[in-house]
The first five atom37 places (N, CA, C, CB, O) and aatype in JSON, in Angstrom:
{
  "aatype": [12, 11, 16, 10, 1, 6, 19, 11, 9, 7, 6, 16, 19, 11, 19, 19, 11, 10, 7, 7, 6, 7, 0, 10, 11, 1, 1, 9, 12, 3, 12, 7, 9, 16, 11, 7, 19, 6, 9, 13, 12, 1, 11, 16, 0, 14, 10, 7, 3, 14, 19, 6, 19, 16, 19, 1, 7, 18, 6, 10, 15, 10, 1, 11, 0, 3, 0, 6, 9, 9, 13, 19, 6],
  "atom_mask": [
    [1, 1, 1, 1, 1],
    [1, 1, 1, 1, 1],
    [1, 1, 1, 1, 1],
    [1, 1, 1, 1, 1],
    [1, 1, 1, 1, 1],
    [1, 1, 1, 1, 1],
    [1, 1, 1, 1, 1],
    [1, 1, 1, 1, 1],
    [1, 1, 1, 1, 1],
    [1, 1, 1, 0, 1],
    [1, 1, 1, 1, 1],
    [1, 1, 1, 1, 1],
    [1, 1, 1, 1, 1],
    [1, 1, 1, 1, 1],
    [1, 1, 1, 1, 1],
    [1, 1, 1, 1, 1],
    [1, 1, 1, 1, 1],
    [1, 1, 1, 1, 1],
    [1, 1, 1, 0, 1],
    [1, 1, 1, 0, 1],
    [1, 1, 1, 1, 1],
    [1, 1, 1, 0, 1],
    [1, 1, 1, 1, 1],
    [1, 1, 1, 1, 1],
    [1, 1, 1, 1, 1],
    [1, 1, 1, 1, 1],
    [1, 1, 1, 1, 1],
    [1, 1, 1, 1, 1],
    [1, 1, 1, 1, 1],
    [1, 1, 1, 1, 1],
    [1, 1, 1, 1, 1],
    [1, 1, 1, 0, 1],
    [1, 1, 1, 1, 1],
    [1, 1, 1, 1, 1],
    [1, 1, 1, 1, 1],
    [1, 1, 1, 0, 1],
    [1, 1, 1, 1, 1],
    [1, 1, 1, 1, 1],
    [1, 1, 1, 1, 1],
    [1, 1, 1, 1, 1],
    [1, 1, 1, 1, 1],
    [1, 1, 1, 1, 1],
    [1, 1, 1, 1, 1],
    [1, 1, 1, 1, 1],
    [1, 1, 1, 1, 1],
    [1, 1, 1, 1, 1],
    [1, 1, 1, 1, 1],
    [1, 1, 1, 0, 1],
    [1, 1, 1, 1, 1],
    [1, 1, 1, 1, 1],
    [1, 1, 1, 1, 1],
    [1, 1, 1, 1, 1],
    [1, 1, 1, 1, 1],
    [1, 1, 1, 1, 1],
    [1, 1, 1, 1, 1],
    [1, 1, 1, 1, 1],
    [1, 1, 1, 0, 1],
    [1, 1, 1, 1, 1],
    [1, 1, 1, 1, 1],
    [1, 1, 1, 1, 1],
    [1, 1, 1, 1, 1],
    [1, 1, 1, 1, 1],
    [1, 1, 1, 1, 1],
    [1, 1, 1, 1, 1],
    [1, 1, 1, 1, 1],
    [1, 1, 1, 1, 1],
    [1, 1, 1, 1, 1],
    [1, 1, 1, 1, 1],
    [1, 1, 1, 1, 1],
    [1, 1, 1, 1, 1],
    [1, 1, 1, 1, 1],
    [1, 1, 1, 1, 1],
    [1, 1, 1, 1, 1]
  ],
  "atom_positions": [
    [[0.84, -0.9, -0.16], [0.01, 0.37, -0.28], [0.66, 1.14, -0.14], [-0.97, 0.66, 0.42], [1.64, 1.1, 0.61]],
    [[0.32, 2.01, -0.77], [1.19, 3.23, -1.12], [0.63, 4.8, -0.45], [1.19, 3.29, -2.89], [-0.59, 4.65, -0.32]],
    [[0.89, 5.75, -0.13], [0.77, 6.83, 0.2], [-0.16, 7.61, -0.92], [2.07, 7.27, 0.47], [-0.44, 7.05, -1.97]],
    [[-0.42, 8.37, -0.75], [-0.95, 10.1, -1.64], [0.37, 10.52, -1.82], [-2.01, 11.6, -0.57], [0.43, 10.78, -3.02]],
    [[1.23, 10.69, -1.43], [2.3, 11.48, -1.81], [3.2, 11.05, -2.89], [3.01, 11.69, -0.75], [3.74, 11.8, -3.7]],
    [[3.32, 9.81, -2.83], [4.22, 8.98, -4.03], [3.18, 8.37, -5.1], [5.19, 7.55, -3.31], [3.45, 7.38, -5.77]],
    [[1.86, 9.12, -5.19], [1.47, 9.05, -6.79], [2.3, 9.66, -7.67], [0.19, 9.65, -7.11], [2.66, 10.81, -7.4]],
    [[2.67, 9.17, -8.63], [2.8, 10.04, -10.44], [1.65, 11.33, -10.86], [2.35, 8.59, -11.93], [0.42, 11.37, -10.93]],
    [[2.41, 12.03, -11.01], [1.24, 13.16, -11.83], [0.69, 12.95, -12.85], [1.66, 14.35, -12.25], [1.49, 12.97, -13.78]],
    [[-0.22, 12.78, -13.13], [-1.53, 12.1, -13.74], [-2.01, 11.09, -13.63], [0.0, 0.0, 0.0], [-2.86, 10.81, -14.47]],
    [[-1.72, 10.13, -12.6], [-1.97, 9.02, -12.32], [-3.23, 8.87, -11.68], [-1.05, 8.58, -11.72], [-3.54, 9.92, -11.11]],
    [[-4.26, 7.79, -11.54], [-5.9, 8.12, -11.08], [-5.46, 6.77, -10.13], [-7.61, 8.03, -12.53], [-4.88, 5.76, -10.51]],
    [[-5.97, 7.15, -8.72], [-5.55, 5.92, -8.22], [-7.01, 6.0, -6.71], [-3.42, 5.96, -7.73], [-7.52, 7.12, -6.77]],
    [[-7.51, 5.31, -5.8], [-8.46, 4.92, -5.1], [-8.27, 4.95, -3.67], [-8.76, 3.82, -5.49], [-7.92, 3.86, -3.23]],
    [[-8.35, 5.46, -3.19], [-8.34, 5.92, -1.42], [-8.96, 4.28, -0.81], [-9.86, 7.7, -0.91], [-9.95, 3.67, -1.2]],
    [[-8.09, 3.94, 0.13], [-7.95, 2.44, 0.74], [-7.96, 2.83, 2.52], [-6.15, 1.52, 0.09], [-8.41, 2.1, 3.4]],
    [[-7.35, 4.14, 2.72], [-7.74, 3.6, 3.77], [-7.15, 5.3, 4.54], [-7.0, 1.83, 4.15], [-6.43, 5.86, 3.71]],
    [[-7.28, 5.98, 5.6], [-7.21, 7.14, 6.31], [-6.43, 6.78, 7.59], [-8.62, 7.72, 6.56], [-6.67, 5.9, 8.42]],
    [[-5.14, 7.94, 7.53], [-4.31, 7.49, 8.86], [-4.77, 8.69, 8.98], [0.0, 0.0, 0.0], [-5.55, 9.37, 8.31]],
    [[-3.76, 8.98, 10.64], [-4.28, 9.66, 11.44], [-5.42, 9.78, 12.79], [0.0, 0.0, 0.0], [-6.27, 8.91, 12.95]],
    [[-5.33, 10.78, 13.56], [-6.42, 10.58, 14.52], [-7.16, 12.2, 14.43], [-5.73, 10.06, 16.23], [-6.5, 13.14, 13.99]],
    [[-8.42, 12.38, 14.84], [-9.35, 13.57, 15.45], [-9.33, 14.41, 14.09], [0.0, 0.0, 0.0], [-9.58, 14.2, 12.9]],
    [[-8.81, 15.68, 15.04], [-9.18, 17.02, 14.04], [-8.65, 16.89, 12.13], [-8.11, 18.57, 14.9], [-9.31, 17.06, 11.1]],
    [[-7.19, 16.51, 12.35], [-6.92, 15.77, 11.47], [-7.39, 15.23, 10.15], [-6.82, 15.2, 11.98], [-7.24, 15.56, 8.98]],
    [[-8.06, 14.17, 10.85], [-8.47, 12.96, 9.61], [-10.28, 13.67, 9.48], [-8.33, 10.6, 10.43], [-11.05, 13.23, 8.62]],
    [[-10.71, 14.77, 10.45], [-12.1, 14.67, 10.42], [-11.7, 16.09, 9.01], [-13.22, 14.99, 12.27], [-12.44, 16.26, 8.05]],
    [[-10.76, 16.68, 9.19], [-10.67, 17.84, 7.94], [-10.53, 17.1, 6.7], [-9.32, 18.95, 8.04], [-11.23, 17.38, 5.73]],
    [[-9.59, 16.07, 6.64], [-9.27, 15.57, 5.03], [-10.81, 14.74, 5.15], [-7.44, 14.31, 4.66], [-11.64, 15.31, 4.44]],
    [[-11.13, 14.04, 5.58], [-12.84, 13.81, 5.36], [-13.91, 15.11, 4.88], [-13.45, 13.32, 6.93], [-14.84, 15.03, 4.06]],
    [[-13.44, 16.35, 5.7], [-14.65, 17.36, 5.56], [-14.17, 17.97, 4.15], [-14.83, 18.63, 6.96], [-14.92, 18.87, 3.77]],
    [[-13.05, 17.69, 3.24], [-12.26, 17.87, 1.97], [-12.96, 16.85, 0.75], [-10.54, 17.44, 2.31], [-12.74, 16.98, -0.45]],
    [[-13.73, 15.95, 1.29], [-14.29, 15.07, 0.35], [-13.38, 13.26, 0.3], [0.0, 0.0, 0.0], [-13.81, 12.24, -0.23]],
    [[-12.25, 13.44, 0.94], [-11.78, 12.5, 0.88], [-12.27, 11.23, 1.9], [-10.63, 12.92, 0.91], [-12.39, 11.29, 3.13]],
    [[-12.5, 10.18, 1.11], [-13.02, 9.32, 2.04], [-12.67, 8.14, 1.39], [-14.48, 9.47, 2.39], [-12.13, 8.4, 0.31]],
    [[-12.79, 6.55, 1.7], [-12.49, 5.42, 1.47], [-13.29, 5.27, 0.71], [-12.36, 4.63, 2.31], [-14.46, 5.47, 1.02]],
    [[-12.73, 4.62, -1.29], [-12.91, 4.39, -1.91], [-13.64, 5.72, -2.98], [0.0, 0.0, 0.0], [-14.44, 5.64, -3.91]],
    [[-13.07, 6.65, -2.47], [-13.01, 7.68, -3.73], [-11.62, 7.83, -4.55], [-13.33, 9.17, -3.17], [-10.53, 7.87, -4.0]],
    [[-11.84, 7.91, -6.07], [-11.14, 8.05, -6.62], [-10.35, 9.34, -6.99], [-11.55, 7.53, -7.21], [-11.01, 10.3, -7.41]],
    [[-8.94, 9.45, -6.86], [-7.95, 10.97, -6.77], [-6.84, 10.71, -7.88], [-7.03, 11.29, -4.99], [-5.89, 9.99, -8.18]],
    [[-7.6, 11.8, -8.28], [-6.53, 12.2, -9.94], [-5.37, 13.36, -9.69], [-7.72, 13.08, -11.47], [-5.67, 14.56, -9.68]],
    [[-3.9, 12.85, -9.48], [-2.67, 13.35, -9.55], [-2.74, 14.34, -10.66], [-1.64, 12.3, -9.71], [-2.65, 13.96, -11.82]],
    [[-2.95, 15.94, -10.25], [-3.19, 16.81, -11.44], [-1.23, 17.58, -11.51], [-4.87, 18.26, -10.96], [-0.43, 17.51, -12.44]],
    [[-1.09, 18.19, -10.25], [0.37, 18.16, -10.6], [1.04, 18.61, -8.97], [0.77, 19.42, -12.09], [0.2, 18.52, -8.07]],
    [[2.11, 18.97, -8.63], [2.96, 19.27, -7.64], [3.36, 20.97, -7.74], [4.22, 18.24, -7.78], [3.46, 21.57, -8.81]],
    [[3.53, 21.5, -6.61], [4.93, 22.48, -6.78], [5.94, 22.73, -7.16], [5.38, 22.69, -6.29], [6.49, 21.64, -7.29]],
    [[6.56, 23.45, -7.43], [8.03, 23.63, -7.92], [8.88, 23.16, -6.79], [8.42, 25.21, -8.32], [9.89, 22.62, -7.24]],
    [[8.83, 23.16, -5.34], [9.65, 22.68, -4.56], [8.98, 21.42, -3.87], [10.1, 23.7, -3.71], [9.41, 20.9, -2.84]],
    [[7.48, 20.86, -4.84], [6.96, 19.87, -4.78], [6.22, 19.54, -3.46], [0.0, 0.0, 0.0], [5.97, 18.37, -3.17]],
    [[5.84, 20.73, -2.54], [4.69, 20.98, -1.57], [4.05, 22.34, -2.24], [5.24, 21.2, 0.16], [4.75, 23.14, -2.86]],
    [[2.35, 22.55, -2.01], [1.36, 21.46, -2.36], [1.59, 20.37, -3.36], [0.25, 22.06, -2.79], [2.63, 20.22, -4.0]],
    [[0.66, 19.73, -3.42], [0.41, 18.87, -4.51], [-1.39, 19.43, -4.7], [0.8, 16.97, -4.03], [-2.1, 20.07, -3.93]],
    [[-1.63, 18.96, -5.85], [-2.67, 19.44, -6.61], [-3.58, 18.06, -6.94], [-2.07, 20.26, -7.97], [-3.28, 17.3, -7.86]],
    [[-4.61, 17.87, -6.13], [-5.46, 17.01, -6.82], [-6.83, 17.39, -7.48], [-5.69, 16.1, -5.99], [-7.23, 18.53, -7.26]],
    [[-7.8, 16.34, -8.49], [-8.86, 16.31, -8.53], [-9.52, 14.87, -7.81], [-9.06, 16.62, -9.8], [-9.36, 13.66, -7.96]],
    [[-10.4, 15.84, -6.89], [-11.71, 14.65, -6.15], [-13.1, 14.86, -6.19], [-11.64, 14.49, -4.57], [-13.51, 15.87, -5.62]],
    [[-13.65, 14.34, -6.58], [-14.8, 14.84, -6.71], [-15.62, 15.66, -7.51], [-14.83, 15.15, -6.04], [-16.76, 16.11, -7.33]],
    [[-14.43, 15.81, -8.88], [-14.71, 17.04, -9.74], [-14.68, 18.08, -9.32], [0.0, 0.0, 0.0], [-15.22, 19.04, -9.87]],
    [[-13.87, 18.14, -7.97], [-12.97, 19.7, -8.29], [-11.78, 19.65, -7.57], [-13.75, 21.22, -7.76], [-11.5, 18.69, -6.86]],
    [[-10.99, 20.75, -7.71], [-9.15, 20.49, -7.63], [-9.24, 20.79, -6.14], [-7.81, 21.79, -8.7], [-10.2, 21.46, -5.74]],
    [[-8.49, 20.43, -5.43], [-7.93, 20.61, -4.11], [-6.27, 20.44, -3.74], [-8.69, 19.63, -3.34], [-5.52, 19.56, -4.15]],
    [[-5.94, 21.56, -2.85], [-4.63, 21.62, -3.06], [-4.36, 20.48, -1.59], [-3.94, 23.43, -3.08], [-5.29, 20.2, -0.83]],
    [[-3.19, 20.04, -1.44], [-2.66, 19.06, 0.39], [-1.44, 19.14, 0.27], [-3.01, 17.12, 0.78], [-0.67, 18.77, -0.62]],
    [[-1.25, 19.86, 1.64], [0.48, 19.71, 2.1], [0.97, 18.1, 2.08], [0.77, 20.35, 3.97], [0.28, 17.09, 2.0]],
    [[2.48, 18.27, 2.19], [2.7, 16.73, 1.37], [2.41, 15.97, 2.78], [4.61, 16.31, 0.52], [1.99, 14.82, 2.78]],
    [[2.65, 16.7, 4.0], [2.09, 15.79, 5.9], [0.57, 15.45, 5.91], [2.21, 17.14, 7.67], [0.07, 14.76, 6.8]],
    [[-0.46, 16.22, 4.35], [-1.72, 15.49, 4.5], [-1.71, 14.22, 3.54], [-2.97, 16.46, 4.16], [-2.43, 13.22, 3.5]],
    [[-0.8, 14.56, 2.89], [-1.15, 13.49, 1.65], [-0.13, 12.18, 2.08], [-0.7, 14.24, -0.19], [-0.14, 11.12, 1.45]],
    [[0.69, 12.44, 3.18], [1.29, 10.96, 3.45], [0.08, 9.97, 4.21], [2.79, 11.11, 4.6], [0.12, 8.77, 3.98]],
    [[-1.23, 10.64, 5.32], [-1.48, 9.72, 5.7], [-2.84, 9.84, 4.82], [-1.32, 9.56, 7.14], [-3.66, 10.04, 5.73]],
    [[-3.43, 9.84, 3.88], [-4.19, 8.76, 3.06], [-3.32, 7.8, 1.9], [-5.35, 9.59, 2.25], [-2.63, 8.22, 0.98]],
    [[-3.55, 6.67, 2.19], [-3.27, 5.4, 2.1], [-4.52, 4.73, 0.44], [-3.62, 4.71, 3.99], [-5.67, 4.3, 0.44]],
    [[-3.22, 5.03, -1.0], [-3.89, 4.4, -1.81], [-3.88, 3.27, -2.54], [-4.01, 4.96, -2.32], [-3.77, 2.32, -1.76]],
    [[-3.92, 2.99, -3.39], [-4.09, 1.48, -4.38], [-4.14, 1.88, -6.19], [-5.99, 0.55, -3.88], [-4.26, 0.98, -7.02]]
  ]
}
């Protein structure tokens, strides 16, 4: 199992599990990232942080730290 941070640009993946706990996990879920949803990796910033993804039809920017707790396949 890999994390969202390891996904290459242009790749589409499916969320398997969310790590973290409490407020952090709730914030990720409030952004629409839940188990079973597909995520398309659009691009990364020049220095690698943040990453831009498409989730449920909208663009979302995530910090690397947040992307590391989202496990995908």
